[in-house]
C-alpha positions as MATLAB code, in Angstrom:
seq = 'XXXXXXXXXXXXXXXXXXXXXXXXXXXXXXXXXXXXXXXXXXXXXXXXXXXXXXXXXXXXXXXXXXXXXXXXXXXXXXXXXXXXXXXXXXXXXXXXXXXXXXXXXXXXXXXXXXXXXXXXXXXXXXXXXXXXXXXXXXXXXXXXXXXXXXXXXXXXXXXXXXXXXXXXXXXXXXXXXXXXXXXX';
ca = [
      -0.290   -2.327    7.742;
       1.351   -1.761    4.363;
      -0.310   -3.583    1.436;
       1.190   -3.224   -2.040;
      -0.337   -4.592   -5.254;
       2.527   -4.940   -7.739;
       1.119   -4.080  -11.147;
       4.265   -4.987  -13.112;
       3.721   -8.636  -12.165;
       0.796   -8.748  -14.587;
       1.983   -9.506  -18.108;
      -1.014   -8.108  -19.978;
      -4.035   -5.867  -19.481;
      -6.295   -8.731  -18.369;
      -3.908   -9.707  -15.564;
      -3.525   -6.060  -14.540;
      -7.334   -5.766  -14.491;
      -7.465   -8.743  -12.105;
      -4.950   -6.981   -9.841;
      -7.024   -3.775   -9.971;
     -10.176   -5.725   -9.086;
      -8.336   -7.324   -6.143;
      -7.309   -3.825   -5.001;
     -10.929   -2.656   -5.113;
     -11.955   -5.743   -3.138;
      -9.397   -4.965   -0.433;
     -10.603   -1.351   -0.288;
     -14.207   -2.511    0.118;
     -13.137   -4.853    2.915;
     -11.490   -2.043    4.875;
     -14.348    0.341    4.085;
     -16.639   -2.118    5.875;
     -14.269   -2.160    8.847;
     -13.498    1.539    9.187;
     -16.015    3.578    7.184;
     -19.393    2.194    8.237;
     -19.670    0.129    5.056;
     -19.510    3.193    2.777;
     -19.471    2.449   -0.927;
     -16.207    3.241   -2.727;
     -16.516    4.411   -6.313;
     -14.398    6.198   -8.929;
     -15.466    9.605   -7.608;
     -14.622    9.132   -3.919;
     -11.845    6.522   -4.073;
      -8.989    8.922   -3.252;
     -10.687   10.357   -0.174;
     -11.729    6.892    1.057;
      -8.174    5.548    0.624;
      -6.951    8.484    2.747;
      -9.548    7.689    5.438;
      -8.539    4.031    5.479;
      -4.882    5.105    5.758;
      -5.760    7.194    8.854;
      -6.756    3.870   10.450;
      -3.274    2.435    9.879;
      -3.813    0.576    6.582;
      -1.827    1.815    3.581;
      -3.023    0.164    0.341;
      -1.382    1.011   -2.983;
      -1.318   -0.006   -6.598;
       2.449   -0.112   -7.041;
       3.663    0.510  -10.605;
       7.349    0.477   -9.681;
       9.878   -2.276  -10.221;
      11.373   -2.154   -6.712;
       9.957   -3.612   -3.497;
      10.243   -1.628   -0.273;
      11.563   -3.050    2.976;
       8.446   -2.590    5.126;
       5.729   -4.287    3.101;
       3.436   -6.442    5.219;
       1.545   -7.957    2.265;
       2.709   -7.889   -1.338;
       0.237   -9.028   -3.980;
       1.415  -10.439   -7.300;
      -0.088  -12.058  -10.351;
       1.539  -15.303  -11.441;
       4.296  -17.629  -10.402;
       7.863  -16.441   -9.904;
      10.564  -18.162  -11.912;
      14.309  -17.512  -12.076;
      14.081  -15.540  -15.327;
      15.167  -12.120  -16.518;
      11.696  -10.867  -17.518;
      10.662   -7.788  -15.528;
       7.492   -9.452  -14.199;
       9.521  -12.403  -12.858;
      12.112  -10.088  -11.301;
       9.410   -8.142   -9.451;
       7.613  -11.339   -8.370;
      10.837  -12.804   -6.983;
      11.651   -9.601   -5.122;
       8.161   -9.515   -3.563;
       8.572  -13.112   -2.364;
      12.023  -12.351   -0.996;
      11.306   -9.024    0.724;
       7.655   -8.905    1.817;
       6.628  -10.273    5.192;
       3.754  -12.083    3.456;
       2.667  -12.279   -0.143;
      -0.473  -13.235   -2.008;
      -0.236  -14.949   -5.381;
      -3.098  -14.754   -7.859;
      -2.578  -17.585  -10.337;
      -4.460  -19.269  -13.164;
      -6.959  -22.001  -12.233;
      -6.234  -25.711  -12.314;
      -9.638  -26.825  -13.604;
     -11.604  -25.575  -16.598;
      -8.795  -23.477  -17.985;
      -7.592  -22.928  -21.469;
      -3.943  -22.439  -22.250;
      -3.843  -18.957  -23.687;
      -1.665  -15.873  -23.351;
      -4.538  -13.845  -21.934;
      -5.819  -14.492  -18.421;
      -9.529  -14.338  -19.070;
     -10.653  -16.963  -16.602;
     -13.719  -16.996  -14.391;
     -11.762  -18.346  -11.405;
      -8.218  -17.982  -10.112;
      -6.098  -19.730   -7.496;
      -5.213  -17.375   -4.668;
      -2.641  -18.469   -2.141;
      -0.949  -16.857    0.823;
       2.844  -17.295    0.695;
       2.619  -19.664   -2.271;
       0.185  -21.075   -4.791;
       1.218  -24.727   -5.111;
      -0.019  -27.723   -3.127;
       1.686  -27.963    0.289;
       3.259  -24.559   -0.261;
       0.602  -21.859    0.078;
      -2.295  -21.321    2.454;
      -5.603  -21.340    0.589;
      -8.111  -21.016    3.431;
     -10.185  -23.753    1.854;
     -10.851  -26.116    4.747;
     -14.558  -26.773    5.269;
     -15.477  -24.914    2.076;
     -18.824  -25.812    0.556;
     -18.444  -28.002   -2.548;
     -20.575  -25.794   -4.824;
     -17.681  -24.498   -6.948;
     -16.122  -27.935   -7.487;
     -19.562  -29.430   -8.129;
     -20.138  -26.855  -10.875;
     -17.608  -28.800  -12.975;
     -19.775  -31.924  -12.800;
     -18.313  -35.402  -12.651;
     -14.794  -34.793  -13.925;
     -14.226  -38.428  -14.815;
     -17.384  -38.613  -16.914;
     -16.896  -35.231  -18.552;
     -13.405  -36.028  -19.788;
     -14.490  -38.786  -22.151;
     -12.157  -41.452  -23.396;
      -9.754  -41.336  -20.516;
     -10.226  -45.007  -19.693;
     -11.037  -48.148  -21.700;
     -10.209  -46.364  -24.941;
     -10.922  -48.735  -27.852;
      -8.261  -47.001  -29.954;
      -5.437  -47.741  -27.542;
      -3.557  -45.890  -24.854;
      -4.091  -42.251  -24.074;
      -1.017  -40.099  -23.730;
      -1.061  -37.850  -20.671;
       1.247  -34.896  -21.208;
       2.995  -33.368  -18.223;
       3.961  -29.783  -17.613;
       6.217  -27.780  -19.874;
       9.874  -27.646  -18.831;
      10.323  -24.738  -16.443;
       6.721  -24.739  -15.205;
       6.507  -23.691  -11.556;
       4.574  -26.809  -10.563;
       7.598  -28.971  -11.413;
       9.440  -27.295   -8.523;
      12.736  -27.325  -10.436;
      12.652  -31.087  -11.113;
      14.027  -32.189  -14.495;
      11.494  -34.382  -16.295;
];
């Protein structure tokens, strides 16, 4: 199995750190499978990656801008849009060429709109990250994470029966991936 984490899909150091953390998580998963649950750390990581590779799993942090032809799982940060930015070009090529791809994307709830991705949670989807597009493996999940947000309708005060008049609900920015190319 060939797993590539495409570092150029992260636009800043925080997003690249999320990709690196995902890489370490994958390594720990395969260490449990193949290496009797040995701990991987900065000192032994190279030797453990080689041992995992001997078991048929090749995992790499890929800093290149080209996607190979035999990638089983490509991992990217962020949505792919038809733009000329390097991170979008790499994302689009991963989606086009890899047998499967994992998208790490910003959360829907409890997020701030900032350039830096410094969130506590992320959306992670297999072969997509939008509703009815990706696989999220979230059936029968316990409600603890959603419940941590409390009653969303009560917490977002003033959304109904506003004494000052109507509340304007703003939609996505033009070009946002969730619009799926529709022209609002």
